[in-house]
C-alpha positions in Angstrom: 111.7 95.9 95.7 111.2 97.6 92.3 107.9 97.0 90.7 107.0 98.4 87.3 104.1 100.8 86.9 102.4 98.0 84.9 103.0 95.5 87.7 101.6 97.9 90.3 98.5 98.3 88.2 98.2 94.5 88.0 98.5 94.1 91.8 95.9 96.8 92.3 93.6 95.1 89.8 94.0 91.8 91.7 93.4 93.6 95.0 90.2 95.0 93.7 89.0 91.6 92.5 89.8 90.2 96.0 87.8 93.1 97.6 84.9 92.1 95.3 85.2 88.5 96.6 86.2 87.3 93.2 88.8 85.1 94.7 89.5 82.8 91.7 90.0 85.8 89.4 92.2 87.6 92.0 94.2 84.4 92.4 94.8 84.2 88.7 96.0 87.8 88.6 98.3 87.5 91.6 99.8 84.3 90.1 100.4 86.1 86.8 102.1 89.1 88.6 104.3 86.7 90.6 105.3 84.8 87.5 106.6 87.9 85.9 108.0 89.4 89.1 109.4 86.7 91.4 111.0 89.0 93.9 107.6 90.3 95.0 107.4 87.6 97.6 104.6 89.5 99.4 102.2 88.3 96.7 102.5 84.8 98.3 100.4 86.1 101.2 97.7 87.4 98.9 97.7 84.1 97.0 97.4 82.3 100.4 94.4 84.5 101.2 92.7 83.7 98.0 93.2 80.0 98.5 92.0 80.3 102.1 88.8 82.0 100.9 88.3 79.3 98.3 88.8 76.7 101.2 91.8 75.2 99.5 93.7 75.0 102.7 96.7 73.0 101.4 97.6 75.7 98.9 96.7 78.5 101.3 99.2 77.0 103.8 101.9 76.9 101.0 101.3 80.5 100.2 101.5 81.6 103.8 104.6 79.5 104.5 106.4 81.0 101.5 105.6 84.4 102.9 107.0 83.7 106.4 110.1 82.1 104.9 110.9 85.7 103.7 109.3 87.5 106.6 109.1 85.4 109.8 106.9 87.9 111.6 104.4 88.4 108.7 101.3 88.9 110.9 98.6 88.1 108.3 100.3 84.8 107.3 100.9 83.8 110.9 97.3 84.5 111.9 96.0 82.5 109.0 98.4 79.6 109.5 97.4 79.6 113.2 93.7 79.6 112.3 94.0 76.9 109.7 96.0 74.7 112.1 93.4 75.0 114.8 90.5 74.5 112.4 92.1 71.3 111.3 92.6 70.2 114.9 96.4 70.5 114.8 97.0 72.0 118.2 100.8 71.6 118.2 101.2 73.3 114.8 98.7 76.0 115.7 100.5 76.7 119.0 103.8 77.0 117.1 102.4 79.8 114.9 100.7 81.4 117.8 104.0 81.6 119.7 105.7 83.0 116.6 102.9 85.6 116.2 102.5 86.5 119.9 99.1 86.3 121.5 99.0 90.0 122.0 98.8 90.4 118.2 95.6 88.4 118.0 92.5 90.5 117.6 90.2 87.7 116.3 88.3 86.1 119.2 87.6 82.9 117.2 91.2 81.9 117.2 91.2 81.7 121.0 87.8 80.0 120.8 89.1 77.4 118.4 92.1 76.7 120.6 89.8 76.4 123.6 87.6 73.9 121.8 90.5 71.8 120.8 91.9 71.8 124.3 88.4 71.0 125.7 88.1 68.0 123.3 91.6 66.8 124.5 90.2 67.0 128.1 92.7 69.8 129.1 90.1 71.9 130.9 92.3 74.4 132.7 94.0 75.3 129.4 90.6 75.3 127.6 89.2 77.7 130.2 92.2 80.1 129.8 91.7 80.3 126.0 87.9 80.5 126.1 88.3 83.4 128.6 90.6 85.1 126.1 88.0 84.7 123.5 85.2 86.3 125.5 87.5 89.0 126.7 88.1 90.0 123.1 84.4 89.8 122.3 82.3 90.2 125.4 79.1 89.4 123.4 80.3 86.1 122.1 77.6 83.7 123.3 79.2 80.6 121.9 82.3 81.5 124.0 80.4 81.8 127.2 78.6 78.5 126.5 81.8 76.6 125.9 83.3 78.2 129.0 80.3 77.1 131.0 80.7 73.5 129.6 84.4 73.5 130.5 83.7 74.7 134.0 81.0 72.0 134.4 83.5 69.3 133.2 85.9 70.6 135.8 83.2 70.4 138.5 83.1 74.2 139.0 79.3 74.5 138.9 79.3 78.1 140.2 81.6 79.4 137.4 79.5 77.5 134.9 76.3 79.2 136.2 78.0 82.6 136.0 78.7 82.0 132.3 75.3 80.7 131.6 73.8 83.8 133.2 75.9 85.9 130.9 74.3 84.1 127.9 70.8 84.8 129.2 71.7 88.4 129.8 73.0 88.8 126.3 70.2 86.9 124.6 67.1 86.6 126.9 
């Protein structure tokens, strides 16, 4: 899409504010740019990120959904929609975005960890174990992941696997 030189400068200014963690100011700038240049739908993702950082999840979701309406495989928006859904305990919604994204595209171990915790809380131990394993595979030093994995194995009655994971914790942090 065509963007004027002035619009490009405004986006760069907003990006700089975001990098400085001035999320409210960045949000205002992104909204201003979008108001004068509606075809720049990619700004919805940046707006969603600002709202996410400000913990305004409803508006973050709106921004990310507007982005994936235009680009169904928008990785950043899908990752964030997935994360928000899991943080809010909405397993079904999170799994929908995870499927759309593709697990192979997830590089943040906490997404798999959050899925594992939700499944654990829903007493789906085999599935919880699968996702907790994915979490520690992405981050082999993630103590919380090993702990939850041990708890899931204990709930399942697999004491040996629980012990293995607890030993990993001790090895990581004696």
